[in-house]
C-alpha positions in Angstrom: 8.8 15.4 -69.5 9.6 13.0 -66.8 13.4 12.7 -68.1 13.4 16.6 -68.0 12.3 17.0 -64.3 14.5 14.1 -63.3 17.6 15.7 -64.9 16.3 18.9 -63.0 16.3 17.4 -59.9 20.1 15.7 -60.7 21.4 19.3 -61.3 19.6 20.9 -58.2 21.1 18.1 -56.3 24.6 18.8 -57.9 24.5 22.4 -57.3 23.6 21.8 -53.5 26.2 19.4 -53.2 29.2 21.9 -54.5 27.7 24.8 -52.5 27.8 22.6 -49.5 31.4 21.6 -50.2 32.2 25.2 -50.9 30.7 26.3 -47.6 32.5 23.7 -46.1 29.4 23.3 -43.8 29.7 21.3 -40.7 33.4 21.3 -40.5 35.2 22.8 -37.4 38.9 23.3 -36.8 40.3 23.8 -33.8 43.5 26.2 -33.6 45.5 26.2 -30.2 47.7 29.1 -29.7 49.7 31.3 -27.6 49.4 34.5 -29.3 48.4 37.4 -26.9 44.3 37.6 -26.7 44.3 40.8 -28.3 45.8 39.6 -31.6 43.9 36.5 -31.7 40.7 38.6 -31.6 41.7 40.4 -34.6 42.8 36.9 -36.2 39.7 35.4 -35.5 37.5 38.0 -37.5 40.0 37.6 -40.4 40.1 33.9 -40.6 36.5 33.6 -40.1 35.8 35.9 -43.2 38.3 33.7 -45.1 36.7 30.3 -44.2 33.0 31.1 -44.1 30.7 28.3 -43.3 33.8 26.9 -41.2 33.2 26.6 -37.2 36.9 27.8 -35.6 37.5 27.5 -32.5 40.7 28.6 -30.4 42.2 27.8 -27.4 44.4 30.7 -26.0 47.0 30.5 -23.1 50.6 30.9 -22.5 52.9 28.5 -24.2 53.4 26.3 -21.3 49.6 26.1 -21.0 49.3 25.4 -24.4 51.7 22.5 -24.2 50.3 21.0 -20.8 46.8 20.7 -22.8 48.2 19.2 -25.7 50.2 16.8 -23.7 47.3 16.0 -21.2 44.9 15.4 -24.2 47.6 12.9 -26.1 47.7 10.9 -22.7 44.1 10.3 -23.3 44.6 9.3 -26.9 44.5 12.2 -29.2 44.7 16.2 -29.1 41.6 18.1 -30.1 43.6 20.5 -31.9 43.9 20.8 -35.7 46.6 23.5 -35.6 48.9 24.6 -32.9 50.5 28.0 -33.1 52.8 28.5 -30.0 56.3 29.5 -29.2 58.0 26.8 -27.7 60.1 25.4 -30.5 61.8 22.5 -28.3 58.5 21.3 -27.5 57.4 21.2 -31.3 60.4 19.0 -32.0 59.5 16.6 -28.8 56.3 16.2 -30.9 57.4 16.0 -34.2 59.9 13.1 -32.6 56.7 11.4 -31.3 54.9 11.8 -34.8 52.6 14.0 -33.7 52.7 16.1 -36.7 51.4 15.9 -39.9 54.3 16.9 -42.6 53.2 19.5 -45.1 55.6 21.4 -47.6 53.4 24.6 -47.8 54.2 26.5 -50.8 52.9 29.6 -48.7 55.8 29.0 -46.5 58.7 28.5 -49.2 60.4 31.7 -48.3 60.6 31.1 -44.8 64.3 31.1 -44.1 65.9 27.3 -43.5 66.9 28.2 -40.0 63.2 28.8 -38.9 61.6 25.7 -40.4 61.6 21.9 -40.0 63.6 20.4 -43.2 61.0 17.6 -43.2 58.1 20.2 -43.2 56.6 19.2 -39.9 56.7 22.6 -38.7 57.6 26.4 -39.8 58.0 29.4 -38.2 55.3 31.8 -38.4 56.3 34.8 -36.4 59.2 36.0 -34.7 59.0 37.2 -30.9 62.5 38.9 -29.9 63.8 39.0 -26.1 65.5 42.2 -25.5 65.9 44.7 -22.5 63.9 47.6 -21.0 63.9 50.0 -18.8 61.3 53.0 -17.6 63.1 56.3 -18.3 61.5 57.9 -15.4 64.1 56.1 -13.5 67.3 56.0 -15.7 68.5 58.2 -18.4 69.5 56.5 -21.8 73.4 56.8 -20.4 72.5 55.0 -17.5 70.3 52.3 -18.8 71.6 48.7 -19.5 73.2 48.2 -22.9 72.8 44.7 -23.0 71.9 41.5 -20.9 75.1 41.5 -19.1 75.0 44.8 -17.8 71.6 43.7 -15.6 74.1 42.1 -13.1 75.8 45.4 -12.5 75.6 46.6 -9.2 73.8 49.9 -10.0 70.7 47.7 -11.2 70.6 45.6 -7.8 67.3 44.9 -6.8 65.9 46.6 -9.9 65.6 43.9 -12.5 62.9 41.4 -13.3 62.7 39.0 -16.0 60.1 36.0 -16.9 60.4 32.6 -15.6 61.6 29.8 -18.3 59.5 27.5 -16.0 56.0 29.3 -17.3 57.1 30.8 -20.6 58.3 28.9 -23.6 60.0 32.3 -25.1 61.7 32.8 -21.8 63.0 29.1 -21.9 64.6 29.9 -25.5 66.0 33.1 -24.2 67.6 31.5 -21.4 69.2 28.6 -23.5 70.5 30.9 -25.8 71.6 33.6 -23.3 73.3 30.6 -21.2 75.4 29.2 -24.3 76.8 32.8 -25.2 77.4 34.2 -21.1 77.4 31.0 -19.2 76.0 29.8 -16.3 77.9 32.2 -14.1 76.0 35.1 -15.6 72.8 33.6 -13.9 74.6 33.4 -10.6 75.5 36.9 -10.8 72.0 37.8 -11.7 70.7 36.3 -8.4 73.4 37.8 -6.4 72.1 41.1 -8.1 68.7 40.5 -6.8 67.0 39.6 -10.2 63.4 38.3 -10.0 62.5 35.7 -12.0 58.8 35.2 -11.7 55.6 34.8 -14.1 55.5 35.7 -17.7 56.7 38.8 -20.1 53.2 40.6 -19.1 54.0 40.4 -15.3 57.9 41.7 -16.1 56.1 44.6 -17.9 53.7 45.6 -14.8 56.8 45.6 -12.9 59.0 47.8 -15.1 56.0 50.1 -15.6 55.1 50.4 -12.0 59.1 51.1 -11.2 58.6 48.1 -8.8 61.6 46.9 -11.0 62.3 49.4 -13.5 64.8 47.1 -15.6 63.7 44.0 -17.1 64.5 41.2 -19.7 61.1 41.1 -21.8 59.9 40.4 -25.3 60.1 43.5 -27.5 56.1 42.9 -28.2 55.4 43.4 -24.8 57.6 46.8 -24.7 56.1 47.9 -28.1 52.3 47.6 -26.7 53.3 49.4 -23.4 54.8 52.2 -25.3 51.3 53.1 -27.0 50.1 53.6 -23.4 53.4 54.8 -21.5 56.0 56.1 -23.7 58.3 56.3 -20.8 59.0 52.5 -21.6 62.1 52.3 -23.7 63.5 49.1 -25.4 67.2 48.3 -25.6 68.2 45.9 -28.6 71.5 43.9 -26.4 74.8 44.4 -27.5 75.2 40.6 -27.3 72.6 40.3 -29.7 68.8 39.9 -29.4 67.3 36.7 -28.6 65.0 35.5 -31.7 62.3 33.1 -30.9 60.9 31.3 -34.1 57.3 30.7 -33.2 56.3 27.5 -35.2 52.7 26.7 -36.7 52.0 22.9 -37.3 49.3 20.5 -38.5 48.1 17.8 -35.7 48.7 14.3 -37.0 45.3 13.3 -35.7 43.4 16.1 -37.3 40.2 14.9 -39.1 40.2 17.7 -41.5 43.9 17.7 -43.0 43.2 19.7 -46.2 40.9 22.4 -44.3 44.2 22.4 -41.9 46.5 22.9 -44.6 44.3 25.8 -46.3 44.5 27.6 -42.8 48.1 26.9 -42.4 48.7 28.6 -45.7 46.7 31.4 -44.4 48.9 32.4 -42.1 51.5 32.9 -44.3 49.5 35.2 -46.3 50.2 39.0 -46.5 46.8 39.9 -44.6 47.7 37.6 -41.6 51.4 38.3 -41.5 50.5 42.1 -41.0 47.9 41.1 -38.2 50.9 39.7 -36.3 53.1 43.0 -36.9 49.9 45.3 -35.9 50.2 42.9 -33.0 53.9 44.0 -32.1 55.3 40.8 -33.4 58.0 40.6 -36.1 57.0 38.7 -39.5 58.6 35.8 -40.6 58.9 37.6 -43.8 61.5 40.4 -44.6 59.2 42.0 -47.0 57.0 42.7 -44.4 57.2 45.9 -42.5 58.5 45.6 -39.1 55.9 46.5 -36.1 55.5 50.3 -35.4 58.6 51.6 -33.1 61.0 48.2 -34.0 64.4 48.2 -35.7 63.9 46.8 -38.8 64.1 43.1 -38.9 66.8 42.5 -41.0 69.2 44.4 -38.9 67.7 42.6 -35.4 68.5 39.3 -37.1 72.0 40.1 -38.3 72.9 41.3 -34.8 70.9 38.2 -33.2 72.4 35.3 -31.3 72.5 32.3 -33.8 69.8 30.1 -34.9 70.6 26.7 -36.5 69.3 23.1 -36.4 72.4 22.2 -34.4 71.5 24.7 -31.7 67.7 23.5 -32.0 68.8 19.8 -31.2 71.5 20.5 -28.7 69.2 22.7 -26.8 66.3 20.1 -27.0 68.7 17.3 -25.5 69.3 19.4 -22.7 65.9 20.8 -22.0 65.1 19.5 -18.3 68.8 19.9 -17.2 68.7 23.7 -18.3 65.4 24.4 -16.6 66.6 22.5 -13.3 70.2 24.2 -13.3 68.2 27.6 -14.0 66.0 26.7 -11.0 68.8 26.0 -8.7 70.6 29.4 -9.5 67.7 31.7 -9.3 64.6 30.1 -8.0 66.0 27.8 -4.9 
């Protein structure tokens, strides 16, 4: 009888242990992200349902704010973040070079195009914001509107154009770096002479376009698509020079206390459910078999015409990161 009772206790204890492991009780995981709040709200519910029993916490801010928070925490020894999902690829490269990421060859990210992931598996793009041009059709007709980035320097758009600041927005820094490679610094001198305002993030630019204070702008497509849901007068222009695709990575921090859980959550962001949540939030999926955001051009069409991305471009821009910001400031802000 005692033997049976002891065996029963062992069985119950084993069952409780398995249940505890299944629910991942007591585990906490921090995600730092620059994804917009309304998309994070949708993802929060989905991630919580996928990982019951895990206390998943989010820090949401602009890409420069995310970088500043992580950098500050690292100065104190380590970051609280387990996963970072942001949009400044060159900052990711800085952290990778400082051994701040955990390498993970995720099977879920196997189909991500090679130019959009680190060959050492320290990061992979999970979404692709796209920098384009927008205008307010209450002010300009389609025939009068700009056809590309170069047109923003035309006299007919003097004092009518806004763009976000690369000092405040990681996506804008990427756009400035790639546009400068194609059109040269003289282009930005022409923008300054044409009265272009560079201030704030993409949301600030969108507000100026909608209010007609600055009815033309360089801005992310996702902001345009979101604005069109409330104001169909806002029109997107895919630049004739090619849109700027901005691979926005996900990475696991080297100091995570939950590496296996972090890998599972990392994988989740490449799932169909998560990728469709991103496209619902007006961003392109990293995968070609996921439909584009409503109202957007097909991803492969945009990618084929976009300014080129490869590892050489990444390293060249990263090496010139501060000089690019300084030169932009000199030409556009001083």
